[in-house]
BAFI-3210 file (N, C-alpha, C; in Angstrom, 3 decimals, decimal comma, padded with zeros to 6 digits):
// residues 320
n [1|2|3|4|5|6|7|8|9|10|11|12|13|14|15|16|17|18|19|20|21|22|23|24|25|26|27|28|29|30|31|32|33|34|35|36|37|38|39|40|41|42|43|44|45|46|47|48|49|50|51|52|53|54|55|56|57|58|59|60|61|62|63|64|65|66|67|68|69|70|71|72|73|74|75|76|77|78|79|80|81|82|83|84|85|86|87|88|89|90|91|92|93|94|95|96|97|98|99|100|101|102|103|104|105|106|107|108|109|110|111|112|113|114|115|116|117|118|119|120|121|122|123|124|125|126|127|128|129|130|131|132|133|134|135|136|137|138|139|140|141|142|143|144|145|146|147|148|149|150|151|152|153|154|155|156|157|158|159|160|161|162|163|164|165|166|167|168|169|170|171|172|173|174|175|176|177|178|179|180|181|182|183|184|185|186|187|188|189|190|191|192|193|194|195|196|197|198|199|200|201|202|203|204|205|206|207|208|209|210|211|212|213|214|215|216|217|218|219|220|221|222|223|224|225|226|227|228|229|230|231|232|233|234|235|236|237|238|239|240|241|242|243|244|245|246|247|248|249|250|251|252|253|254|255|256|257|258|259|260|261|262|263|264|265|266|267|268|269|270|271|272|273|274|275|276|277|278|279|280|281|282|283|284|285|286|287|288|289|290|291|292|293|294|295|296|297|298|299|300|301|302|303|304|305|306|307|308|309|310|311|312|313|314|315|316|317|318|319|320]
n.u [064,496|065,863|069,133|071,930|073,661|076,989|079,254|082,563|084,243|086,240|089,680|091,025|092,705|092,001|090,782|092,665|094,762|093,537|093,059|095,700|096,593|094,825|095,356|098,077|098,014|096,130|097,149|099,489|099,029|097,891|095,090|094,957|093,315|090,925|089,060|085,511|084,650|086,209|085,302|083,715|084,209|083,459|082,836|082,454|080,219|078,304|078,197|077,229|074,670|073,602|073,690|071,713|069,442|069,354|067,881|068,659|069,519|068,122|068,098|067,888|065,387|063,733|064,126|063,221|060,526|059,686|060,110|058,361|055,904|055,886|056,642|054,970|054,354|056,899|057,396|055,378|056,138|058,603|058,363|059,975|061,764|064,144|066,014|068,683|070,993|073,171|075,935|074,771|074,846|073,219|070,835|068,457|066,616|065,801|063,741|061,268|060,982|061,156|058,843|056,980|057,265|055,753|056,361|058,931|061,875|064,631|067,191|069,943|072,354|075,045|078,168|081,180|081,675|081,794|080,741|078,609|076,977|076,376|075,048|072,808|071,589|070,920|069,064|067,046|066,304|065,252|062,903|061,758|061,552|061,352|062,764|065,334|068,703|071,577|074,500|077,026|080,372|081,884|083,285|081,351|082,056|084,030|083,597|081,385|079,966|076,953|075,065|073,380|070,209|066,580|064,948|062,669|065,323|065,852|068,016|069,253|070,424|070,754|070,217|071,477|074,108|075,438|076,100|078,518|080,424|082,723|082,046|083,181|083,600|080,994|079,964|081,359|080,451|077,654|077,626|078,701|076,661|074,640|075,603|074,915|072,293|069,684|067,328|064,243|065,071|065,820|067,135|067,190|067,466|068,692|068,740|069,928|068,556|069,158|069,002|068,282|071,176|071,514|070,011|071,324|074,031|073,637|072,815|075,171|076,712|075,939|074,346|074,902|077,358|077,826|078,324|080,797|082,369|082,089|083,341|085,992|086,580|087,745|090,422|091,113|090,750|092,847|095,000|094,764|094,865|097,142|099,128|099,468|099,973|097,944|096,195|093,002|092,084|093,600|092,375|089,726|086,296|084,786|082,169|081,113|079,246|079,418|078,451|078,838|079,623|077,611|077,682|078,185|081,068|082,944|085,448|088,601|090,234|093,433|094,424|096,806|100,231|101,600|103,007|102,422|103,086|103,211|103,892|103,485|103,414|105,764|105,787|105,742|103,732|103,246|101,330|100,197|099,263|095,814|095,476|093,561|092,003|090,235|087,463|085,038|082,774|079,451|077,320|074,541|071,442|069,569|066,511|066,690|069,416|070,019|068,577|070,081|072,635|072,004|071,119|073,491|074,762|073,371|070,807|067,329|065,342|062,462|060,643|059,944|060,139|059,469|059,956|057,517|058,347|059,967|062,737|064,365|064,965|063,805|064,476|063,574|065,118|065,541|067,196|068,373]
n.v [125,768|125,373|126,440|124,349|124,667|124,247|123,561|123,225|121,969|120,313|119,779|119,243|117,037|115,600|113,091|111,223|111,757|111,089|108,352|107,359|108,019|106,526|103,881|103,625|104,069|102,102|099,596|099,279|098,913|096,918|095,057|094,856|097,312|098,755|101,565|101,463|103,222|103,011|100,941|101,895|102,448|102,734|100,052|098,916|100,362|099,447|096,754|097,081|098,087|095,800|094,150|095,345|094,356|091,715|088,769|088,285|090,722|092,986|095,754|098,008|097,657|097,684|100,273|101,772|101,022|102,287|105,005|105,338|104,857|106,725|109,239|111,493|111,999|112,569|114,885|116,553|116,709|117,954|120,221|121,175|123,476|123,314|120,569|118,729|116,384|114,040|112,310|111,671|110,312|108,660|109,876|108,490|107,539|109,919|110,952|110,148|111,780|114,324|114,382|114,489|116,861|119,661|122,356|122,610|124,268|124,162|121,801|120,205|118,277|116,314|115,069|113,171|112,659|114,215|113,500|111,808|113,610|115,525|113,915|112,962|115,411|116,503|114,642|114,922|117,614|117,495|116,215|117,878|120,879|123,300|123,119|124,194|123,458|122,987|121,671|120,077|119,319|117,554|116,314|114,998|114,125|115,698|118,278|120,873|123,392|124,825|126,035|129,222|128,804|128,615|128,097|125,960|123,504|120,170|117,759|114,947|111,689|108,798|105,223|103,686|104,260|105,483|103,457|102,508|103,903|104,060|104,046|106,426|107,953|108,223|109,839|112,223|112,776|113,158|115,393|117,214|117,199|118,261|120,848|121,938|122,562|124,858|126,549|124,903|123,305|119,885|116,527|113,716|110,347|107,220|103,939|100,669|097,899|095,940|092,431|088,911|086,791|085,096|086,251|088,709|088,035|086,680|088,781|090,027|088,137|086,747|084,079|084,035|085,194|087,866|089,924|089,111|089,561|092,320|093,072|092,224|093,951|096,246|095,689|095,616|098,291|099,477|098,254|099,338|102,150|102,627|101,046|098,543|094,990|093,228|090,156|089,348|086,722|085,549|085,900|085,292|086,102|087,260|087,421|088,470|088,409|090,497|090,117|091,524|094,152|094,662|094,734|094,038|092,667|092,975|091,205|090,424|087,480|086,149|083,536|082,226|082,556|085,606|088,356|091,722|094,234|097,763|100,027|102,831|103,837|103,043|100,687|097,595|094,907|092,394|089,381|086,915|083,432|083,096|085,563|088,511|091,230|093,983|095,399|096,659|097,861|097,379|098,736|097,877|098,954|099,970|101,439|102,970|103,242|104,801|107,093|107,918|108,442|110,512|112,426|112,951|114,440|116,748|116,588|115,867|113,054|112,848|111,619|108,294|105,776|102,527|099,724|097,258|094,843|095,521|095,806|097,895|101,376|104,739|107,855|111,005|113,902|116,786|119,918|120,542]
n.w [106,816|110,040|110,952|111,899|114,808|115,822|118,278|119,223|121,944|122,529|121,858|118,557|118,480|120,685|121,068|120,159|121,945|124,369|124,029|123,891|126,480|128,079|127,284|127,927|130,711|131,535|130,697|132,011|134,610|137,429|138,306|134,662|132,634|130,343|129,215|128,516|126,523|124,286|122,775|120,752|117,834|114,300|113,583|116,107|116,976|115,182|115,975|118,581|118,076|116,970|119,214|120,810|119,689|120,298|121,796|124,456|125,424|127,252|128,216|126,377|125,121|127,368|128,414|126,251|126,286|128,633|127,948|125,782|127,028|129,089|128,249|127,976|130,638|131,629|130,186|131,207|133,884|133,740|132,102|130,075|128,016|126,811|125,767|126,834|125,860|127,051|125,774|123,260|120,762|118,157|118,680|118,769|120,768|121,714|120,246|121,258|123,471|122,301|120,770|122,767|124,105|124,056|124,349|123,593|122,679|122,104|121,280|122,629|121,830|123,091|122,443|121,749|119,152|116,139|113,635|114,306|115,681|113,683|111,773|113,227|113,912|111,399|110,498|112,446|112,037|109,496|110,050|111,924|111,306|112,676|114,981|117,138|117,065|118,875|118,819|120,778|120,617|122,804|125,898|128,216|130,700|131,608|132,624|131,563|129,566|128,940|126,097|125,769|126,266|126,326|129,505|131,349|131,630|130,569|131,377|129,958|130,561|129,341|128,676|130,590|130,866|132,947|134,612|133,732|135,004|137,706|141,283|142,539|140,267|139,383|141,383|140,943|138,347|138,776|140,433|138,660|136,745|138,316|138,544|136,142|136,313|136,821|139,027|138,658|136,561|135,458|135,910|133,893|134,189|133,144|134,388|134,850|136,610|139,603|139,349|138,790|138,602|136,362|134,269|134,043|133,381|130,959|129,331|128,751|127,610|125,137|123,295|120,577|120,316|119,786|121,627|122,531|120,241|120,132|122,524|122,036|120,017|120,996|121,121|118,453|117,828|119,322|118,028|115,418|115,807|117,350|116,402|117,542|118,243|119,045|118,941|118,533|118,651|120,573|122,956|125,288|125,652|128,610|130,950|134,053|137,106|139,850|142,953|145,333|144,693|142,998|140,147|136,655|135,176|132,263|130,662|129,079|128,574|128,566|126,479|126,514|127,573|126,549|124,637|123,971|121,659|121,486|119,422|119,037|121,562|122,550|124,044|125,739|126,525|128,757|129,085|131,273|131,032|131,176|132,382|132,979|131,305|132,160|130,619|130,890|133,356|134,451|136,316|138,382|139,755|142,699|143,825|146,234|146,454|144,204|144,918|147,132|145,985|144,243|146,104|147,460|145,582|145,576|144,538|144,181|144,118|142,268|140,547|139,433|137,178|135,902|133,646|132,533|133,595|135,670|135,201|134,469|135,055|134,733|135,920|137,449|138,576|140,627|141,329|144,597]
ca.u [065,027|066,736|070,531|072,486|074,833|077,910|080,333|083,582|085,001|087,371|090,712|090,902|093,469|091,669|090,476|093,930|095,504|092,851|093,318|097,079|096,680|094,070|096,064|099,309|097,668|095,398|097,897|100,676|098,584|097,415|094,842|094,920|091,985|090,706|087,714|084,580|084,375|086,998|084,575|082,773|084,517|082,323|082,479|081,922|078,867|077,448|078,022|076,349|073,297|073,178|073,457|070,432|068,336|069,451|066,860|069,191|069,867|066,848|068,060|067,416|063,937|063,062|064,143|062,318|059,163|059,409|060,033|057,124|054,746|055,961|057,167|054,076|054,537|058,206|057,218|054,562|056,884|059,767|057,991|061,221|061,879|065,422|066,417|070,115|071,237|074,586|076,245|073,546|074,976|072,305|069,634|067,277|065,621|065,386|062,520|060,092|060,875|060,880|057,433|056,121|057,548|055,126|056,947|060,364|062,471|066,006|067,767|071,398|073,019|076,443|078,863|082,553|081,742|081,187|079,958|077,349|076,168|075,870|074,078|071,574|070,966|070,323|067,865|066,015|065,816|064,398|061,604|061,253|062,276|061,296|063,561|066,662|069,664|072,926|075,258|078,305|081,407|082,437|083,315|080,497|082,658|085,163|083,086|080,565|079,270|075,834|074,728|072,300|068,923|065,503|064,605|063,451|066,106|065,846|069,297|068,999|071,558|069,972|070,925|072,185|075,540|076,029|076,611|079,896|081,311|082,991|081,308|083,759|083,358|079,568|079,767|081,867|079,549|076,367|077,856|078,849|075,314|073,925|076,078|074,283|070,871|069,185|066,012|063,243|065,635|065,763|067,994|066,510|068,535|068,356|069,564|069,569|068,281|069,636|068,085|068,946|072,478|071,406|069,547|072,362|075,179|073,219|072,743|076,532|077,407|074,861|074,625|075,409|078,732|077,950|078,980|082,209|083,012|082,083|084,370|087,309|086,810|088,616|091,798|091,268|090,903|094,205|095,893|094,679|095,204|098,442|100,079|099,692|099,841|096,964|095,420|091,785|091,914|094,358|091,629|088,341|085,353|084,296|081,217|080,935|078,462|080,029|077,296|079,161|079,581|076,396|077,930|078,731|082,372|083,376|086,896|089,231|091,150|094,479|094,385|098,162|101,199|101,924|103,505|101,856|103,901|102,455|104,992|103,184|103,664|107,036|105,336|105,618|102,792|103,177|100,161|100,352|098,125|094,673|095,379|092,369|091,970|088,856|087,090|083,812|081,851|078,097|076,676|073,086|071,051|068,316|065,921|067,217|070,790|069,965|068,144|071,203|073,684|071,500|071,108|074,871|075,160|072,498|069,644|066,216|064,571|061,052|059,811|060,605|059,345|060,111|059,232|056,504|058,999|060,851|064,123|065,092|064,273|064,095|064,119|063,676|065,632|065,660|068,212|067,926]
ca.v [124,846|126,044|126,010|123,572|125,258|123,225|124,140|122,257|122,320|119,401|119,984|118,314|115,817|115,141|111,658|110,501|111,935|110,335|106,931|107,089|108,092|105,421|102,623|103,631|103,908|100,876|098,374|099,211|098,729|095,569|094,372|095,689|097,810|099,722|102,120|100,966|104,167|102,674|099,965|102,477|102,952|102,444|098,642|098,706|100,912|098,498|095,577|097,412|098,129|094,400|093,672|095,851|093,588|090,329|088,420|088,338|092,082|093,632|097,150|098,968|097,484|098,092|101,736|102,272|100,827|103,364|106,300|105,367|104,924|107,801|110,493|112,611|112,286|113,229|116,242|117,325|116,926|118,819|121,468|121,627|124,184|122,864|119,200|118,486|114,941|113,714|111,078|111,565|109,336|108,826|110,574|107,688|107,518|111,294|111,262|109,967|112,971|115,478|114,341|114,698|118,161|120,644|123,691|122,533|125,261|123,841|120,494|120,334|116,981|116,406|113,818|113,397|112,376|115,240|112,878|111,343|114,791|116,108|113,007|112,968|116,730|116,661|113,800|115,532|118,849|117,139|115,837|118,961|122,052|124,452|122,857|124,792|122,454|123,482|120,478|120,311|118,295|117,723|115,169|115,431|113,728|116,577|119,631|121,210|124,674|124,732|127,279|130,023|128,381|128,869|127,105|124,963|122,538|118,773|117,143|113,514|110,764|107,581|104,032|103,009|104,522|105,863|102,242|102,267|104,697|103,592|104,877|107,767|108,657|108,584|110,975|113,408|113,065|113,678|116,772|118,008|117,355|119,210|122,208|122,413|122,799|126,046|126,257|124,520|122,312|118,522|115,493|112,472|109,359|105,825|103,029|099,258|097,510|094,646|091,314|087,629|086,678|084,437|087,245|089,732|087,503|086,388|090,036|090,433|086,980|086,164|082,791|084,231|085,686|089,246|090,711|088,722|090,306|093,725|093,215|092,085|095,045|097,260|095,331|096,044|099,752|099,775|097,850|100,277|103,529|102,752|100,132|097,385|093,692|092,344|089,224|089,062|085,277|085,132|086,256|084,848|087,037|086,817|088,312|087,971|089,217|090,714|090,380|092,492|095,501|094,699|095,132|093,105|093,010|092,338|091,058|089,620|086,569|085,623|082,075|081,710|083,615|086,327|089,725|092,645|095,434|098,945|100,907|104,259|104,204|102,435|099,904|096,144|094,505|090,941|088,740|085,519|082,608|083,279|086,937|089,175|092,668|094,452|096,370|097,393|097,506|097,865|098,688|097,770|099,854|099,879|102,776|103,723|103,593|105,954|108,252|108,367|109,028|111,806|113,347|113,348|115,420|117,916|116,361|115,183|112,155|113,253|110,689|106,998|104,939|101,296|098,968|096,367|093,743|096,105|095,510|099,127|102,556|106,097|108,697|112,454|114,520|118,242|120,496|120,855]
ca.w [107,823|110,990|110,853|113,000|115,445|116,301|119,068|119,632|123,146|122,573|120,838|117,432|118,740|122,031|121,072|120,053|123,198|125,423|123,805|124,306|127,940|128,669|127,023|128,716|132,122|131,813|130,419|132,859|135,992|137,720|137,032|133,471|132,290|129,271|129,359|127,504|125,432|123,100|121,956|119,806|116,499|113,418|113,708|117,443|117,031|114,463|116,825|119,699|117,554|116,848|120,577|121,328|119,095|120,733|122,793|125,823|125,862|127,564|128,662|125,375|124,965|128,594|128,496|125,217|126,783|129,594|127,264|124,996|127,924|130,088|127,685|128,291|132,061|131,748|129,660|132,142|135,119|133,510|131,426|129,458|126,746|126,243|126,088|126,712|125,941|127,235|125,063|122,445|119,678|117,023|119,176|118,421|121,845|121,978|119,500|122,120|124,303|121,442|120,376|123,931|124,725|123,164|124,487|123,355|121,786|121,722|121,582|122,757|121,939|123,499|122,122|121,302|117,715|115,294|112,573|114,894|115,972|112,428|111,168|114,008|113,815|110,069|110,454|113,285|111,419|108,361|110,610|112,787|110,788|113,578|116,172|117,207|117,519|119,150|119,179|121,431|120,547|124,150|126,796|129,320|131,977|131,887|132,731|130,403|129,584|128,012|125,407|126,358|125,704|127,288|130,521|132,068|130,881|130,957|131,025|129,883|130,473|129,194|128,241|131,669|130,707|134,234|135,218|133,294|135,841|139,050|142,246|142,681|139,005|139,363|142,286|140,237|137,239|139,248|140,890|137,445|136,173|139,187|138,275|134,916|136,562|137,516|139,604|137,662|135,644|135,982|135,338|133,545|134,293|132,876|135,180|134,869|137,988|140,086|139,103|138,970|137,949|135,063|133,297|133,865|132,656|129,579|128,586|128,384|127,050|124,346|122,659|119,216|120,370|119,311|122,674|122,520|119,150|120,558|123,548|121,408|119,071|121,594|120,756|117,061|117,865|119,776|116,932|114,296|116,162|118,013|115,799|118,410|117,572|119,671|118,129|119,311|118,829|121,751|124,169|125,446|126,263|129,915|131,625|135,413|138,035|141,158|143,817|146,380|144,124|142,176|138,775|135,685|134,608|131,025|130,645|128,050|129,269|127,682|126,352|126,691|127,869|125,315|124,763|122,985|121,421|121,078|118,990|119,185|122,957|122,932|125,195|125,617|127,571|128,920|129,681|131,644|130,630|132,067|132,894|132,469|131,045|132,341|129,600|131,244|134,425|134,213|137,626|138,447|140,825|143,437|143,936|147,374|146,135|143,294|145,709|147,948|145,140|143,782|147,243|147,741|144,569|145,673|143,687|144,835|143,253|142,311|139,769|139,206|136,284|135,471|132,624|133,101|134,303|136,693|134,871|134,164|135,589|134,317|137,065|137,294|139,798|140,561|142,203|145,966]
c.u [065,997|068,164|070,926|073,693|075,691|079,055|081,284|084,289|086,178|088,403|090,597|091,626|093,118|091,429|091,756|094,714|094,876|093,087|094,727|097,192|095,987|094,787|097,331|099,016|097,084|096,196|099,201|100,308|098,171|096,217|094,739|093,472|092,054|089,290|086,796|084,308|085,136|086,421|084,031|083,409|083,334|081,869|081,881|080,503|077,878|077,167|077,094|074,897|072,747|072,872|072,088|069,232|068,356|068,387|067,362|069,360|068,583|066,930|067,496|065,907|063,192|063,021|063,213|060,858|058,764|059,212|058,753|055,921|054,725|056,426|056,279|054,191|055,858|058,090|056,446|055,341|058,022|059,394|059,114|061,014|063,192|065,685|067,907|070,331|072,728|074,883|075,148|073,644|074,046|071,028|068,347|066,202|065,057|064,048|061,265|059,883|060,531|059,403|056,504|056,302|056,998|055,761|058,425|060,822|063,805|066,372|069,283|071,993|074,501|077,105|080,287|082,683|081,024|080,310|078,618|076,418|075,558|074,797|072,754|070,839|070,281|069,048|066,730|065,442|064,945|062,995|060,948|061,949|062,258|062,155|064,926|067,622|071,040|073,741|076,606|079,216|082,199|082,441|082,544|081,049|083,754|084,714|082,387|079,941|078,178|075,588|073,550|070,990|067,843|065,324|063,091|064,207|065,889|067,149|069,121|070,301|070,962|070,857|071,593|073,677|076,200|076,600|078,026|080,914|081,499|082,303|081,862|083,524|081,897|079,305|080,211|080,909|078,253|076,511|078,031|077,494|074,496|074,328|075,458|072,857|070,641|067,850|064,976|063,743|065,590|066,741|067,157|067,571|068,010|069,289|069,022|069,478|068,861|068,566|068,857|070,198|072,363|070,995|070,632|073,528|074,819|073,179|074,103|077,366|076,397|075,316|075,238|076,832|078,922|078,664|080,456|082,968|083,123|083,203|085,764|087,621|087,714|090,078|092,094|091,465|092,331|095,225|095,934|095,225|096,616|099,465|100,373|099,528|099,000|096,374|094,175|091,561|092,680|093,590|090,220|087,529|084,815|083,317|080,890|080,083|079,190|078,907|077,578|079,051|078,321|076,669|078,412|080,115|082,545|084,888|087,326|090,322|092,146|094,448|095,743|099,048|101,599|102,435|102,935|102,764|103,004|103,465|104,717|103,429|105,018|106,828|105,274|104,802|102,746|101,843|100,546|099,131|096,996|094,520|094,234|092,561|090,522|088,550|085,823|083,296|080,493|077,318|075,159|072,625|069,756|067,811|066,540|068,674|070,875|069,573|069,308|072,299|073,261|071,548|072,516|075,375|074,288|071,259|068,594|065,459|063,093|060,118|060,627|059,677|060,135|059,313|058,317|057,096|059,954|062,315|064,980|064,284|064,729|063,594|064,312|064,123|065,764|066,705|067,608|067,954]
c.v [125,601|125,557|125,192|124,318|124,138|123,915|123,037|122,775|121,367|119,802|118,923|116,995|115,186|113,638|110,828|110,585|111,124|108,840|106,568|107,053|106,901|104,088|102,544|103,382|102,523|099,608|098,273|099,089|097,270|095,664|095,355|096,090|098,648|100,265|101,667|101,944|103,810|101,498|100,598|103,187|102,577|100,992|098,350|099,220|100,008|097,265|095,885|097,516|096,718|093,812|094,107|095,105|092,119|090,008|088,531|089,761|092,911|095,151|098,131|098,874|097,980|099,613|102,344|102,137|101,948|104,692|106,415|105,588|106,183|109,138|111,678|112,991|112,987|114,681|117,107|117,664|117,920|120,176|122,044|122,388|123,849|121,444|119,076|116,983|114,666|112,358|110,720|110,529|109,649|109,560|109,798|107,743|108,903|111,621|111,117|111,191|114,195|115,534|114,705|116,064|119,277|122,027|123,714|123,551|124,777|122,421|120,647|118,936|117,173|115,061|114,163|113,238|113,439|114,611|112,377|112,514|115,385|115,222|113,023|114,307|116,932|115,838|114,434|116,799|118,571|116,791|116,993|120,266|123,267|124,283|123,541|123,758|123,106|122,310|120,857|119,105|118,423|116,391|115,575|115,004|114,684|118,036|120,045|122,581|124,627|126,067|127,972|129,684|128,561|127,742|126,968|124,029|121,145|118,167|115,631|112,731|109,361|106,376|103,243|103,263|104,925|104,645|101,896|103,039|104,024|104,506|106,289|108,604|109,072|109,803|112,276|113,790|113,707|115,104|117,705|118,247|118,341|120,645|122,790|122,886|124,108|125,691|125,981|123,511|120,931|117,626|114,247|111,390|107,957|104,902|101,609|098,812|096,138|093,586|090,014|087,528|086,090|085,425|088,266|089,212|087,225|087,649|090,494|089,268|086,170|084,906|082,953|084,773|087,115|090,110|090,360|089,471|091,787|093,978|093,176|093,230|096,129|096,964|095,756|097,553|100,123|099,385|098,913|101,652|103,678|101,745|098,904|096,085|092,711|091,421|088,872|087,574|084,744|085,348|085,687|085,966|086,443|087,864|087,708|088,939|089,284|091,065|091,394|093,914|095,726|095,318|093,939|093,599|092,256|092,346|090,319|088,801|085,981|084,099|081,431|082,864|084,285|087,719|090,557|093,865|096,549|100,017|102,390|104,757|103,702|101,532|098,424|095,659|092,982|090,513|087,318|084,738|082,771|084,676|087,668|090,687|093,115|095,567|097,150|096,921|098,057|097,686|098,617|098,418|099,431|101,300|103,580|104,101|104,788|107,208|108,814|109,016|110,393|112,833|113,841|114,397|116,672|117,824|115,564|114,336|112,494|112,322|109,434|106,142|103,678|100,669|097,965|095,212|094,224|095,757|096,765|100,292|103,825|107,003|110,168|113,035|116,023|118,716|120,834|122,361]
c.w [108,727|110,827|112,074|113,542|116,034|117,025|119,506|120,877|123,349|121,536|119,751|117,695|120,090|122,084|121,033|121,355|124,324|125,273|124,267|125,832|128,587|128,473|127,862|130,193|132,389|131,635|131,200|134,335|136,192|138,668|135,867|133,151|131,015|129,423|128,227|126,368|124,165|122,319|120,675|118,616|115,604|113,558|115,073|117,586|116,308|115,322|118,000|119,246|117,392|118,226|121,083|120,762|119,512|121,786|124,227|126,342|126,020|127,794|127,645|125,201|126,193|128,724|127,456|125,658|127,741|128,875|126,436|125,908|128,778|129,537|128,041|129,764|132,331|131,297|130,644|133,406|134,935|132,930|130,593|128,157|126,040|126,716|125,806|126,838|125,976|126,603|124,088|121,334|118,521|117,395|118,909|119,499|122,129|121,321|120,348|123,003|123,465|121,061|121,530|124,584|123,851|123,214|124,128|122,321|121,231|122,129|121,549|122,926|122,242|123,228|121,704|119,795|116,904|114,220|113,098|115,175|114,706|111,802|111,894|113,871|112,468|109,933|111,251|112,653|110,204|108,843|111,355|112,403|111,705|114,829|116,067|117,799|117,680|119,685|119,778|121,226|121,844|124,876|128,048|130,678|132,413|131,965|131,453|130,620|128,525|127,319|126,086|125,652|126,759|128,291|130,625|131,118|131,457|130,448|131,097|129,750|130,502|128,877|129,344|131,654|132,015|134,946|134,805|134,125|137,199|140,059|142,419|141,429|138,897|140,231|141,620|139,104|137,730|139,785|139,701|136,787|137,004|138,879|137,006|135,152|137,313|138,159|138,504|136,649|136,286|135,242|135,108|133,391|134,020|133,631|135,077|136,325|138,318|139,834|139,208|138,095|136,550|133,976|132,996|133,043|131,202|128,725|128,092|127,841|126,239|123,617|121,276|119,178|119,895|120,355|122,774|121,434|119,491|121,570|122,924|120,449|119,655|121,260|119,318|116,979|118,271|118,702|115,839|114,659|116,712|117,497|116,632|117,631|118,395|118,608|118,943|119,559|120,033|123,055|124,120|126,094|127,559|130,451|132,983|136,222|139,368|142,139|144,920|145,860|143,286|140,806|137,953|135,291|133,292|131,013|129,379|128,722|128,278|127,676|126,608|127,149|126,562|125,649|123,635|122,877|120,923|120,688|119,227|120,601|123,446|124,153|124,826|126,819|127,667|129,534|130,073|131,160|131,650|132,636|132,203|132,363|131,184|131,358|129,944|132,589|134,021|135,508|137,468|139,754|141,504|143,675|145,073|147,163|145,217|144,060|146,517|147,134|144,607|144,918|147,568|146,767|144,611|144,800|144,450|143,825|143,384|141,560|139,479|138,366|135,943|134,336|133,315|133,884|135,395|136,472|134,806|134,715|134,883|135,428|136,728|138,620|139,585|141,559|143,556|146,167]
res [x|x|x|x|x|x|x|x|x|x|x|x|x|x|x|x|x|x|x|x|x|x|x|x|x|x|x|x|x|x|x|x|x|x|x|x|x|x|x|x|x|x|x|x|x|x|x|x|x|x|x|x|x|x|x|x|x|x|x|x|x|x|x|x|x|x|x|x|x|x|x|x|x|x|x|x|x|x|x|x|x|x|x|x|x|x|x|x|x|x|x|x|x|x|x|x|x|x|x|x|x|x|x|x|x|x|x|x|x|x|x|x|x|x|x|x|x|x|x|x|x|x|x|x|x|x|x|x|x|x|x|x|x|x|x|x|x|x|x|x|x|x|x|x|x|x|x|x|x|x|x|x|x|x|x|x|x|x|x|x|x|x|x|x|x|x|x|x|x|x|x|x|x|x|x|x|x|x|x|x|x|x|x|x|x|x|x|x|x|x|x|x|x|x|x|x|x|x|x|x|x|x|x|x|x|x|x|x|x|x|x|x|x|x|x|x|x|x|x|x|x|x|x|x|x|x|x|x|x|x|x|x|x|x|x|x|x|x|x|x|x|x|x|x|x|x|x|x|x|x|x|x|x|x|x|x|x|x|x|x|x|x|x|x|x|x|x|x|x|x|x|x|x|x|x|x|x|x|x|x|x|x|x|x|x|x|x|x|x|x|x|x|x|x|x|x|x|x|x|x|x|x|x|x|x|x|x|x|x|x|x|x|x|x|x|x|x|x|x|x]
***
């Protein structure tokens, strides 16, 4: 069995430092915000897996449909010998691409979680003992240096995660992704598409309340890690469609006036009754908008695949 190479580019205390900085910045501004990456502790990850199986939450199924149907086309168009996956997590969706890339030599998963990387790599190697895996413990939004692996490279950013970035952040990310590409390399991007408001809101506010629990879990993370005294029962889950910006916002709305203490930051945070804390945006896209954002980053849209209901898209772009 091939060994797993693991390279850490994040300091060991980077996660703790980032959480402190994000909470301090987000809870002292108006309106208050917290980044969605803090949903994903062990419990949050379990809740998200449950969300992906809900009838209202279509993105995961729609993207999987595309990957199953189009993996061979993606492989043919990219000719990749190295697959780089940003925010790889469990690498579950990656299997469709790995199976379709006959010339694949190396897989480079990139994630901030060492445990997720090790678990996914060990599972993949048990199934594919000849695959070379070089995992990177890194924050792909903060610059990235890839290991020396054979080209062409296919850099994949799936799940619609790019929608969690604000427009300026997306521009920075896409330019950073472009910097990873050499001639012949390509970017594979998953994006959720604009559709009717009812479908979009239901996907982020399911009848069973799983997304509400997922949203409130960020408060539990802050309580545990920073000694805060948030009570999730003091907040209501809110999901709203912003038609002007074409994104969903998830928020937590205070049910009453309250004060939260965060001893680790020596911070006291007041909330008025009805005040909202934004925890996520999830932008939805149109083909021409994606084409324009890619072009601004020096990338050319070359392939565009959607699911059978035109709910989600996976696109391939190459360096200009």
